[in-house]
N, C-alpha and C positions, 0 to 999 in steps of 0.2 A: 631236762630242758637243754637244750646244745646253745652253743651261741649263734652257732646257722639259724635255729629256730628264731630266735632273739633279736638276728639283725640289728645288731647296736648302733651301726653306720646310716643304717636309714629310716630318717623319720618317720614317727609309727602315732595315730591319731591319739589311742589310749594313752601313750605316755607324752607325749604334745599337752592332753589337755590335763593330765596329771600335775604338770609344770605348771600351767597356766592357773591350776588352783592352790600353788602353792605346795605340793607334794614332792617329794623327793623320789619317786619310783621312774627318772628316766637317765637318758641318757644325754651325753654332748649334740649329737644330731637332732636328736628333739630339741632341745632347749634354741640351738640355731635356728632349726624354722620355727619355732613358736616365737623368737626372737623377731624372726621376717616378716610374721605377719603382725605383728604387734608394731612394728614400727610404721606400717600402713592404716593398722588399726587396732590403734589403744585398747580399744574397748571390750579387747577378746578377751582379757583376764575378770573383768567385768562382766561378762557374757558367760564365763567358766562360773564366775560368782553365784550371779543369779540363776541359773541354772539349777543350781544346787537347794538353791531357797525356796525355788518353784518345786522341787522334786517333795522338799520337806512339805511344804503343805496342801500341795494334791495328795500325799499318804497320809499324812495328817487326817484330813476332809475324809477319805473315804474310807478311813479306817475309822473315825471317831464319829461322823456325821453319817457315812452312806452304812456304814459296818459289814463292809469288807473285809472279808479275812484271810483272802490269798491274792497274790502277788506274785505276778512272771513279768520280770525287768529282762526286756532282749535287750543285749549291747549295753550290759554294766559299765564296762571299762574298769578299772582299779579300783581297789576301792581309797577311799578319800573319808571323809567324816559324814557323819550321820548317812549313812547307807539308808537304801528302803528297811531291809529287814530290822536294824533298831530305831527308825522312825515307827514303822508300823506294830512294831513287837512291845515299843515303851509304853505304846496304848493299850494295844489286848496282845499278852503274850504268847497266844494261842495261835496267832498268825502265821501265815505258812508263808514262804518267799523262794520264790526260784529263780535265779538268777543265770542270763544266757551270754556267753561270748565265745569268739572261734581264735582270739589271742593266747599264744603260750604264755608271754605274761601275765597276764588276765588268770590263766589258769593256776599258774605255779602260786599265785595271792590267794587261791580261793580257800586256803585254808582260814585265810584273816576274816573273809565273808562269813566262814559258816559257826559263829557263836551268837548265844542269844537263846532267850527262853523257850521260844516256838520252833517250827520246822525250818530250815536254812537248808539249803544245798544249791547245786551251781550243775549247769547242761555246759557243757564244752559243743558249740554246735553255730554254723552260721547261719545269719537270720535269712539269707536265701534256701537253706532249707525248713519250711515252718513246719511242715510234716514231722520232722523227725523233731524239734523242737517242742510239739503238742504230746508226740508220744512219750518222751524223756518224761516231760514235765510231769504228765500224768501217774508217774511213780509216787510225787509227792503232794500233787491237788487233786483236790475231788472237783472235776469236772462237771457235776451236777449243780454244785455250787456257784455264784459268781467267783470272778476272776477277776482284776483291774490288772491289764495287756499294759505294759510302757514301753514306748521307745523315743527313749530321750535324747532326741539331737544326735542319730545316728543313721536316719535317713539318706542323709545329705551324700553320704557316701556309695549310694547307689544312682544313678546317671539317668533312669529311666523312672518318672513320675509313672508310669502303668506297671511297673516291677514292685517300684514302692506300693501302690496301691492293692496290689496282688497278693504278694506278703501280708500287709496289715489285715488284708479281707479273709485270706483264708484260717488266720491266727485268731482274727474273728470269728468265723464260723465254728470253729473248734471250742468255743466257751458261750457259754449258756445267758438267757434270757437274763438282764439286771447285771452284767458282766460289764466292766467300762474300759475305753481306749484313753493311754494317753499320749500325748502324740507335741512333740515341740521339734522345732527345727530352725536353722539361720535363714534369713529372709533378705533377698535382694533389693531391700529397702534405704540404701544409703550407697553414694558412689565409694564411699569408705571400705564398706565392708565385702564389695565385690572385689577393689583393689585388693585385699587381703585374701581371699579365697584365691585370686591369681596367686599372690608371694608364694603360700602354699603349694600348689600347685608348682610354683619355680624353683622353691626350696627342694624339691624330691617326694615331699607327702602326698599321700592319696590324695587325689582333688576333692573339693569338697562344693558339691553344688548349689548352690544358692535360689531359693524357690520363690514365688509370690505368697503373700497369705492367701491369696484364692485357691492358688494348688494348693496349698497346706489343706485348707479346709476340706477340696475334695476328698482327701484320704476318709475323713467323717464321715461320708455317704452313707445313708442308710441306719446312722446314729444320732442318738438325742443329744445336741451341746447343750450342757449346762451351765448356767450362768459366769461368768458373763460371760461365754460363748471363747471365739478365738482371738486373741488377743495377745500384745508383748507378754511375755512371761512373767516380767516384773507387775506387770496390772493385775495378773488373775489373783483374786481374792488377797491384795496385798495385806501386810502386817503394820507397814510401815511407809515410808515415803516410796512413791514408783520412779524408777529411774527410767530414761528412755534406753531401749536396746533392740540391735536389728534380730529379734529371733521372735519366734509367736508360737503358742503353743493353746493345747485345750485339752478338754476334756468331755468326752464323750456315753452316753451310758446306750447298750445293746439293747432295745425294747423287747 
């Protein structure tokens, strides 16, 4: 991987998110852009932390209660702590996890993800190519059995909602009945978070499109939302106090 591929002087979403979560795999440009966003939306670091807690609760539920043994985590970002495979395989060692990302830095760290008692692998692909994702994931996953498809805070980087729905729909068409969609994204539900998104774009970062909860709910069309439906990610089956946050998510089951 070359410096040109890394582009350390250009803020990058995966590295900024790593910075907000307290990680060390980021550059000065990422920290500067991250700080610019945090100046107007200090809760961004809280969102990063709460999003990881949401992931942990969802994966635990799907593994322990829904008996899901296959996970397709699209747009995984840089490894941090309690990643999807660690949570799932901590409950069911035979669980299979496929991570998908198109970032060269994430690819360089893929080996850090490929540990655990079960099958864990990595597909280098862009979520705009769902057919490629399905084809390459099929080398590790059995698409005759349920799969949990995960889009965790990544679809805000696609400006067109119809495209988001098409990508998600294509992936969900490729998995069998009994599969699940896990999806969350930031929402335009406060002036501060809207200003934070503007600061992100102004700082040179890839613009992040905030949507309404109703728009996010449309992504689950044709699926059966499991309780409690589409809610703030901190309120999805919480295991402690609920913190208000401008991010909504849900889990839907394919009939």
